[in-house]
Chimera marker file (.cmm) of the C-alpha trace (Angstrom):
<marker_set name="trace">
<marker id="1" x="-114.806" y="64.821" z="106.034" r="1" g="1" b="0" radius="0.5"/>
<marker id="2" x="-112.571" y="66.086" z="103.261" r="1" g="1" b="0" radius="0.5"/>
<marker id="3" x="-109.566" y="66.449" z="105.556" r="1" g="1" b="0" radius="0.5"/>
<marker id="4" x="-109.698" y="62.783" z="106.450" r="1" g="1" b="0" radius="0.5"/>
<marker id="5" x="-110.221" y="61.688" z="102.851" r="1" g="1" b="0" radius="0.5"/>
<marker id="6" x="-107.173" y="63.699" z="101.774" r="1" g="1" b="0" radius="0.5"/>
<marker id="7" x="-105.102" y="61.613" z="104.156" r="1" g="1" b="0" radius="0.5"/>
<marker id="8" x="-106.603" y="58.299" z="103.067" r="1" g="1" b="0" radius="0.5"/>
<marker id="9" x="-108.914" y="57.839" z="106.051" r="1" g="1" b="0" radius="0.5"/>
<marker id="10" x="-112.525" y="56.710" z="105.753" r="1" g="1" b="0" radius="0.5"/>
<marker id="11" x="-115.423" y="59.067" z="106.455" r="1" g="1" b="0" radius="0.5"/>
<marker id="12" x="-115.687" y="59.795" z="110.144" r="1" g="1" b="0" radius="0.5"/>
<marker id="13" x="-117.441" y="61.906" z="112.706" r="1" g="1" b="0" radius="0.5"/>
<marker id="14" x="-115.093" y="63.711" z="115.043" r="1" g="1" b="0" radius="0.5"/>
<marker id="15" x="-117.646" y="64.882" z="117.556" r="1" g="1" b="0" radius="0.5"/>
<marker id="16" x="-121.117" y="63.479" z="117.966" r="1" g="1" b="0" radius="0.5"/>
<marker id="17" x="-123.763" y="66.123" z="118.549" r="1" g="1" b="0" radius="0.5"/>
<marker id="18" x="-126.111" y="65.231" z="121.403" r="1" g="1" b="0" radius="0.5"/>
<marker id="19" x="-128.851" y="67.660" z="120.315" r="1" g="1" b="0" radius="0.5"/>
<marker id="20" x="-130.957" y="65.196" z="118.319" r="1" g="1" b="0" radius="0.5"/>
<marker id="21" x="-130.815" y="62.498" z="120.989" r="1" g="1" b="0" radius="0.5"/>
<marker id="22" x="-131.617" y="65.056" z="123.695" r="1" g="1" b="0" radius="0.5"/>
<marker id="23" x="-134.715" y="66.277" z="121.855" r="1" g="1" b="0" radius="0.5"/>
<marker id="24" x="-135.835" y="62.699" z="121.192" r="1" g="1" b="0" radius="0.5"/>
<marker id="25" x="-135.476" y="61.848" z="124.886" r="1" g="1" b="0" radius="0.5"/>
<marker id="26" x="-137.736" y="64.800" z="125.740" r="1" g="1" b="0" radius="0.5"/>
<marker id="27" x="-140.570" y="63.600" z="123.488" r="1" g="1" b="0" radius="0.5"/>
<marker id="28" x="-143.677" y="62.255" z="125.229" r="1" g="1" b="0" radius="0.5"/>
<marker id="29" x="-143.642" y="58.476" z="125.704" r="1" g="1" b="0" radius="0.5"/>
<marker id="30" x="-146.467" y="57.948" z="123.209" r="1" g="1" b="0" radius="0.5"/>
<marker id="31" x="-144.429" y="59.550" z="120.384" r="1" g="1" b="0" radius="0.5"/>
<marker id="32" x="-142.693" y="57.206" z="117.961" r="1" g="1" b="0" radius="0.5"/>
<marker id="33" x="-139.328" y="58.882" z="117.355" r="1" g="1" b="0" radius="0.5"/>
<marker id="34" x="-136.790" y="57.935" z="114.692" r="1" g="1" b="0" radius="0.5"/>
<marker id="35" x="-133.385" y="59.624" z="114.587" r="1" g="1" b="0" radius="0.5"/>
<marker id="36" x="-131.372" y="60.204" z="111.439" r="1" g="1" b="0" radius="0.5"/>
<marker id="37" x="-127.831" y="61.499" z="111.179" r="1" g="1" b="0" radius="0.5"/>
<marker id="38" x="-126.766" y="61.785" z="107.534" r="1" g="1" b="0" radius="0.5"/>
<marker id="39" x="-123.224" y="61.005" z="108.581" r="1" g="1" b="0" radius="0.5"/>
<marker id="40" x="-124.494" y="57.530" z="109.449" r="1" g="1" b="0" radius="0.5"/>
<marker id="41" x="-127.492" y="56.814" z="107.216" r="1" g="1" b="0" radius="0.5"/>
<marker id="42" x="-129.416" y="58.463" z="104.387" r="1" g="1" b="0" radius="0.5"/>
<marker id="43" x="-132.552" y="60.521" z="104.998" r="1" g="1" b="0" radius="0.5"/>
<marker id="44" x="-135.790" y="58.626" z="104.464" r="1" g="1" b="0" radius="0.5"/>
<marker id="45" x="-137.886" y="61.087" z="102.482" r="1" g="1" b="0" radius="0.5"/>
<marker id="46" x="-140.682" y="58.499" z="102.318" r="1" g="1" b="0" radius="0.5"/>
<marker id="47" x="-141.105" y="58.345" z="106.096" r="1" g="1" b="0" radius="0.5"/>
<marker id="48" x="-144.624" y="58.136" z="107.498" r="1" g="1" b="0" radius="0.5"/>
<marker id="49" x="-143.719" y="60.667" z="110.205" r="1" g="1" b="0" radius="0.5"/>
<marker id="50" x="-146.038" y="63.631" z="110.659" r="1" g="1" b="0" radius="0.5"/>
<marker id="51" x="-143.347" y="65.946" z="112.049" r="1" g="1" b="0" radius="0.5"/>
<marker id="52" x="-139.766" y="66.353" z="110.859" r="1" g="1" b="0" radius="0.5"/>
<marker id="53" x="-137.194" y="68.010" z="113.119" r="1" g="1" b="0" radius="0.5"/>
<marker id="54" x="-134.090" y="69.507" z="111.541" r="1" g="1" b="0" radius="0.5"/>
<marker id="55" x="-131.131" y="70.940" z="113.412" r="1" g="1" b="0" radius="0.5"/>
<marker id="56" x="-127.755" y="72.172" z="112.296" r="1" g="1" b="0" radius="0.5"/>
<marker id="57" x="-124.949" y="74.661" z="112.396" r="1" g="1" b="0" radius="0.5"/>
<marker id="58" x="-124.226" y="77.551" z="110.019" r="1" g="1" b="0" radius="0.5"/>
<marker id="59" x="-122.017" y="75.303" z="107.877" r="1" g="1" b="0" radius="0.5"/>
<marker id="60" x="-125.063" y="73.084" z="107.319" r="1" g="1" b="0" radius="0.5"/>
<marker id="61" x="-127.438" y="75.873" z="106.246" r="1" g="1" b="0" radius="0.5"/>
<marker id="62" x="-127.800" y="74.743" z="102.641" r="1" g="1" b="0" radius="0.5"/>
<marker id="63" x="-128.557" y="71.155" z="103.576" r="1" g="1" b="0" radius="0.5"/>
<marker id="64" x="-131.002" y="72.182" z="106.316" r="1" g="1" b="0" radius="0.5"/>
<marker id="65" x="-132.942" y="74.306" z="103.829" r="1" g="1" b="0" radius="0.5"/>
<marker id="66" x="-132.907" y="71.598" z="101.162" r="1" g="1" b="0" radius="0.5"/>
<marker id="67" x="-134.241" y="69.039" z="103.644" r="1" g="1" b="0" radius="0.5"/>
<marker id="68" x="-136.906" y="71.414" z="104.952" r="1" g="1" b="0" radius="0.5"/>
<marker id="69" x="-138.111" y="72.253" z="101.458" r="1" g="1" b="0" radius="0.5"/>
<marker id="70" x="-138.294" y="68.625" z="100.387" r="1" g="1" b="0" radius="0.5"/>
<marker id="71" x="-140.182" y="67.488" z="103.474" r="1" g="1" b="0" radius="0.5"/>
<marker id="72" x="-142.612" y="70.419" z="103.238" r="1" g="1" b="0" radius="0.5"/>
<marker id="73" x="-143.145" y="69.594" z="99.559" r="1" g="1" b="0" radius="0.5"/>
<marker id="74" x="-144.157" y="66.143" z="100.755" r="1" g="1" b="0" radius="0.5"/>
<marker id="75" x="-146.673" y="67.619" z="103.204" r="1" g="1" b="0" radius="0.5"/>
<marker id="76" x="-144.704" y="67.172" z="106.425" r="1" g="1" b="0" radius="0.5"/>
<marker id="77" x="-144.677" y="69.668" z="109.298" r="1" g="1" b="0" radius="0.5"/>
<marker id="78" x="-141.065" y="70.849" z="109.572" r="1" g="1" b="0" radius="0.5"/>
<marker id="79" x="-139.556" y="72.029" z="112.857" r="1" g="1" b="0" radius="0.5"/>
<marker id="80" x="-136.150" y="73.746" z="112.672" r="1" g="1" b="0" radius="0.5"/>
<marker id="81" x="-134.008" y="74.354" z="115.720" r="1" g="1" b="0" radius="0.5"/>
<marker id="82" x="-130.424" y="74.260" z="116.880" r="1" g="1" b="0" radius="0.5"/>
<marker id="83" x="-127.515" y="76.669" z="116.671" r="1" g="1" b="0" radius="0.5"/>
<marker id="84" x="-128.217" y="78.074" z="113.219" r="1" g="1" b="0" radius="0.5"/>
<marker id="85" x="-131.940" y="78.543" z="113.872" r="1" g="1" b="0" radius="0.5"/>
<marker id="86" x="-131.114" y="80.409" z="117.069" r="1" g="1" b="0" radius="0.5"/>
<marker id="87" x="-128.435" y="82.624" z="115.507" r="1" g="1" b="0" radius="0.5"/>
<marker id="88" x="-130.155" y="83.313" z="112.168" r="1" g="1" b="0" radius="0.5"/>
<marker id="89" x="-133.897" y="82.844" z="112.688" r="1" g="1" b="0" radius="0.5"/>
<marker id="90" x="-134.761" y="85.218" z="109.858" r="1" g="1" b="0" radius="0.5"/>
<marker id="91" x="-132.950" y="82.996" z="107.370" r="1" g="1" b="0" radius="0.5"/>
<marker id="92" x="-134.836" y="79.845" z="108.364" r="1" g="1" b="0" radius="0.5"/>
<marker id="93" x="-138.238" y="81.294" z="109.327" r="1" g="1" b="0" radius="0.5"/>
<marker id="94" x="-139.762" y="80.897" z="105.863" r="1" g="1" b="0" radius="0.5"/>
<marker id="95" x="-138.294" y="77.412" z="105.397" r="1" g="1" b="0" radius="0.5"/>
<marker id="96" x="-140.120" y="75.705" z="108.269" r="1" g="1" b="0" radius="0.5"/>
<marker id="97" x="-143.489" y="75.530" z="109.966" r="1" g="1" b="0" radius="0.5"/>
<marker id="98" x="-142.121" y="75.833" z="113.507" r="1" g="1" b="0" radius="0.5"/>
<marker id="99" x="-138.896" y="77.609" z="114.473" r="1" g="1" b="0" radius="0.5"/>
<marker id="100" x="-137.328" y="76.863" z="117.862" r="1" g="1" b="0" radius="0.5"/>
<marker id="101" x="-134.855" y="79.406" z="119.203" r="1" g="1" b="0" radius="0.5"/>
<marker id="102" x="-132.653" y="78.908" z="122.234" r="1" g="1" b="0" radius="0.5"/>
<marker id="103" x="-132.179" y="75.845" z="124.365" r="1" g="1" b="0" radius="0.5"/>
<marker id="104" x="-135.087" y="73.410" z="124.289" r="1" g="1" b="0" radius="0.5"/>
<marker id="105" x="-134.160" y="72.184" z="127.759" r="1" g="1" b="0" radius="0.5"/>
<marker id="106" x="-135.003" y="75.632" z="129.200" r="1" g="1" b="0" radius="0.5"/>
<marker id="107" x="-138.439" y="75.520" z="127.547" r="1" g="1" b="0" radius="0.5"/>
<marker id="108" x="-139.005" y="72.035" z="128.966" r="1" g="1" b="0" radius="0.5"/>
<marker id="109" x="-138.068" y="73.132" z="132.499" r="1" g="1" b="0" radius="0.5"/>
<marker id="110" x="-140.460" y="76.083" z="132.236" r="1" g="1" b="0" radius="0.5"/>
<marker id="111" x="-143.277" y="73.843" z="130.991" r="1" g="1" b="0" radius="0.5"/>
<marker id="112" x="-142.626" y="71.387" z="133.837" r="1" g="1" b="0" radius="0.5"/>
<marker id="113" x="-142.878" y="74.209" z="136.394" r="1" g="1" b="0" radius="0.5"/>
<marker id="114" x="-146.226" y="75.280" z="134.942" r="1" g="1" b="0" radius="0.5"/>
<marker id="115" x="-147.538" y="71.769" z="135.376" r="1" g="1" b="0" radius="0.5"/>
<link id1="1" id2="2" r="1" g="1" b="0" radius="0.2"/>
<link id1="2" id2="3" r="1" g="1" b="0" radius="0.2"/>
<link id1="3" id2="4" r="1" g="1" b="0" radius="0.2"/>
<link id1="4" id2="5" r="1" g="1" b="0" radius="0.2"/>
<link id1="5" id2="6" r="1" g="1" b="0" radius="0.2"/>
<link id1="6" id2="7" r="1" g="1" b="0" radius="0.2"/>
<link id1="7" id2="8" r="1" g="1" b="0" radius="0.2"/>
<link id1="8" id2="9" r="1" g="1" b="0" radius="0.2"/>
<link id1="9" id2="10" r="1" g="1" b="0" radius="0.2"/>
<link id1="10" id2="11" r="1" g="1" b="0" radius="0.2"/>
<link id1="11" id2="12" r="1" g="1" b="0" radius="0.2"/>
<link id1="12" id2="13" r="1" g="1" b="0" radius="0.2"/>
<link id1="13" id2="14" r="1" g="1" b="0" radius="0.2"/>
<link id1="14" id2="15" r="1" g="1" b="0" radius="0.2"/>
<link id1="15" id2="16" r="1" g="1" b="0" radius="0.2"/>
<link id1="16" id2="17" r="1" g="1" b="0" radius="0.2"/>
<link id1="17" id2="18" r="1" g="1" b="0" radius="0.2"/>
<link id1="18" id2="19" r="1" g="1" b="0" radius="0.2"/>
<link id1="19" id2="20" r="1" g="1" b="0" radius="0.2"/>
<link id1="20" id2="21" r="1" g="1" b="0" radius="0.2"/>
<link id1="21" id2="22" r="1" g="1" b="0" radius="0.2"/>
<link id1="22" id2="23" r="1" g="1" b="0" radius="0.2"/>
<link id1="23" id2="24" r="1" g="1" b="0" radius="0.2"/>
<link id1="24" id2="25" r="1" g="1" b="0" radius="0.2"/>
<link id1="25" id2="26" r="1" g="1" b="0" radius="0.2"/>
<link id1="26" id2="27" r="1" g="1" b="0" radius="0.2"/>
<link id1="27" id2="28" r="1" g="1" b="0" radius="0.2"/>
<link id1="28" id2="29" r="1" g="1" b="0" radius="0.2"/>
<link id1="29" id2="30" r="1" g="1" b="0" radius="0.2"/>
<link id1="30" id2="31" r="1" g="1" b="0" radius="0.2"/>
<link id1="31" id2="32" r="1" g="1" b="0" radius="0.2"/>
<link id1="32" id2="33" r="1" g="1" b="0" radius="0.2"/>
<link id1="33" id2="34" r="1" g="1" b="0" radius="0.2"/>
<link id1="34" id2="35" r="1" g="1" b="0" radius="0.2"/>
<link id1="35" id2="36" r="1" g="1" b="0" radius="0.2"/>
<link id1="36" id2="37" r="1" g="1" b="0" radius="0.2"/>
<link id1="37" id2="38" r="1" g="1" b="0" radius="0.2"/>
<link id1="38" id2="39" r="1" g="1" b="0" radius="0.2"/>
<link id1="39" id2="40" r="1" g="1" b="0" radius="0.2"/>
<link id1="40" id2="41" r="1" g="1" b="0" radius="0.2"/>
<link id1="41" id2="42" r="1" g="1" b="0" radius="0.2"/>
<link id1="42" id2="43" r="1" g="1" b="0" radius="0.2"/>
<link id1="43" id2="44" r="1" g="1" b="0" radius="0.2"/>
<link id1="44" id2="45" r="1" g="1" b="0" radius="0.2"/>
<link id1="45" id2="46" r="1" g="1" b="0" radius="0.2"/>
<link id1="46" id2="47" r="1" g="1" b="0" radius="0.2"/>
<link id1="47" id2="48" r="1" g="1" b="0" radius="0.2"/>
<link id1="48" id2="49" r="1" g="1" b="0" radius="0.2"/>
<link id1="49" id2="50" r="1" g="1" b="0" radius="0.2"/>
<link id1="50" id2="51" r="1" g="1" b="0" radius="0.2"/>
<link id1="51" id2="52" r="1" g="1" b="0" radius="0.2"/>
<link id1="52" id2="53" r="1" g="1" b="0" radius="0.2"/>
<link id1="53" id2="54" r="1" g="1" b="0" radius="0.2"/>
<link id1="54" id2="55" r="1" g="1" b="0" radius="0.2"/>
<link id1="55" id2="56" r="1" g="1" b="0" radius="0.2"/>
<link id1="56" id2="57" r="1" g="1" b="0" radius="0.2"/>
<link id1="57" id2="58" r="1" g="1" b="0" radius="0.2"/>
<link id1="58" id2="59" r="1" g="1" b="0" radius="0.2"/>
<link id1="59" id2="60" r="1" g="1" b="0" radius="0.2"/>
<link id1="60" id2="61" r="1" g="1" b="0" radius="0.2"/>
<link id1="61" id2="62" r="1" g="1" b="0" radius="0.2"/>
<link id1="62" id2="63" r="1" g="1" b="0" radius="0.2"/>
<link id1="63" id2="64" r="1" g="1" b="0" radius="0.2"/>
<link id1="64" id2="65" r="1" g="1" b="0" radius="0.2"/>
<link id1="65" id2="66" r="1" g="1" b="0" radius="0.2"/>
<link id1="66" id2="67" r="1" g="1" b="0" radius="0.2"/>
<link id1="67" id2="68" r="1" g="1" b="0" radius="0.2"/>
<link id1="68" id2="69" r="1" g="1" b="0" radius="0.2"/>
<link id1="69" id2="70" r="1" g="1" b="0" radius="0.2"/>
<link id1="70" id2="71" r="1" g="1" b="0" radius="0.2"/>
<link id1="71" id2="72" r="1" g="1" b="0" radius="0.2"/>
<link id1="72" id2="73" r="1" g="1" b="0" radius="0.2"/>
<link id1="73" id2="74" r="1" g="1" b="0" radius="0.2"/>
<link id1="74" id2="75" r="1" g="1" b="0" radius="0.2"/>
<link id1="75" id2="76" r="1" g="1" b="0" radius="0.2"/>
<link id1="76" id2="77" r="1" g="1" b="0" radius="0.2"/>
<link id1="77" id2="78" r="1" g="1" b="0" radius="0.2"/>
<link id1="78" id2="79" r="1" g="1" b="0" radius="0.2"/>
<link id1="79" id2="80" r="1" g="1" b="0" radius="0.2"/>
<link id1="80" id2="81" r="1" g="1" b="0" radius="0.2"/>
<link id1="81" id2="82" r="1" g="1" b="0" radius="0.2"/>
<link id1="82" id2="83" r="1" g="1" b="0" radius="0.2"/>
<link id1="83" id2="84" r="1" g="1" b="0" radius="0.2"/>
<link id1="84" id2="85" r="1" g="1" b="0" radius="0.2"/>
<link id1="85" id2="86" r="1" g="1" b="0" radius="0.2"/>
<link id1="86" id2="87" r="1" g="1" b="0" radius="0.2"/>
<link id1="87" id2="88" r="1" g="1" b="0" radius="0.2"/>
<link id1="88" id2="89" r="1" g="1" b="0" radius="0.2"/>
<link id1="89" id2="90" r="1" g="1" b="0" radius="0.2"/>
<link id1="90" id2="91" r="1" g="1" b="0" radius="0.2"/>
<link id1="91" id2="92" r="1" g="1" b="0" radius="0.2"/>
<link id1="92" id2="93" r="1" g="1" b="0" radius="0.2"/>
<link id1="93" id2="94" r="1" g="1" b="0" radius="0.2"/>
<link id1="94" id2="95" r="1" g="1" b="0" radius="0.2"/>
<link id1="95" id2="96" r="1" g="1" b="0" radius="0.2"/>
<link id1="96" id2="97" r="1" g="1" b="0" radius="0.2"/>
<link id1="97" id2="98" r="1" g="1" b="0" radius="0.2"/>
<link id1="98" id2="99" r="1" g="1" b="0" radius="0.2"/>
<link id1="99" id2="100" r="1" g="1" b="0" radius="0.2"/>
<link id1="100" id2="101" r="1" g="1" b="0" radius="0.2"/>
<link id1="101" id2="102" r="1" g="1" b="0" radius="0.2"/>
<link id1="102" id2="103" r="1" g="1" b="0" radius="0.2"/>
<link id1="103" id2="104" r="1" g="1" b="0" radius="0.2"/>
<link id1="104" id2="105" r="1" g="1" b="0" radius="0.2"/>
<link id1="105" id2="106" r="1" g="1" b="0" radius="0.2"/>
<link id1="106" id2="107" r="1" g="1" b="0" radius="0.2"/>
<link id1="107" id2="108" r="1" g="1" b="0" radius="0.2"/>
<link id1="108" id2="109" r="1" g="1" b="0" radius="0.2"/>
<link id1="109" id2="110" r="1" g="1" b="0" radius="0.2"/>
<link id1="110" id2="111" r="1" g="1" b="0" radius="0.2"/>
<link id1="111" id2="112" r="1" g="1" b="0" radius="0.2"/>
<link id1="112" id2="113" r="1" g="1" b="0" radius="0.2"/>
<link id1="113" id2="114" r="1" g="1" b="0" radius="0.2"/>
<link id1="114" id2="115" r="1" g="1" b="0" radius="0.2"/>
</marker_set>
């Protein structure tokens, strides 16, 4: 973060976002899930994954769109969700194959009730 760098501190994450880990934990057991947080490691554009999930906040809009475009260019199915997708679905709708709005946990509870 620029504020930390200005004061001589190394890059840091002030608050870890649990969204990616929460979604991964909800995946069926036969799914092979890999998590990537660019604050920790670079994105693997050469991944063999079939589906790519992207989440972010409004301040991350440009990066979310760049990632979505690159993965779609490589033939991946892109799923966008999270705060920005929920607040500005019209902005992300054309950038992904699947758009998730709202809390995924609520969708999971509803699916569990339906059996």
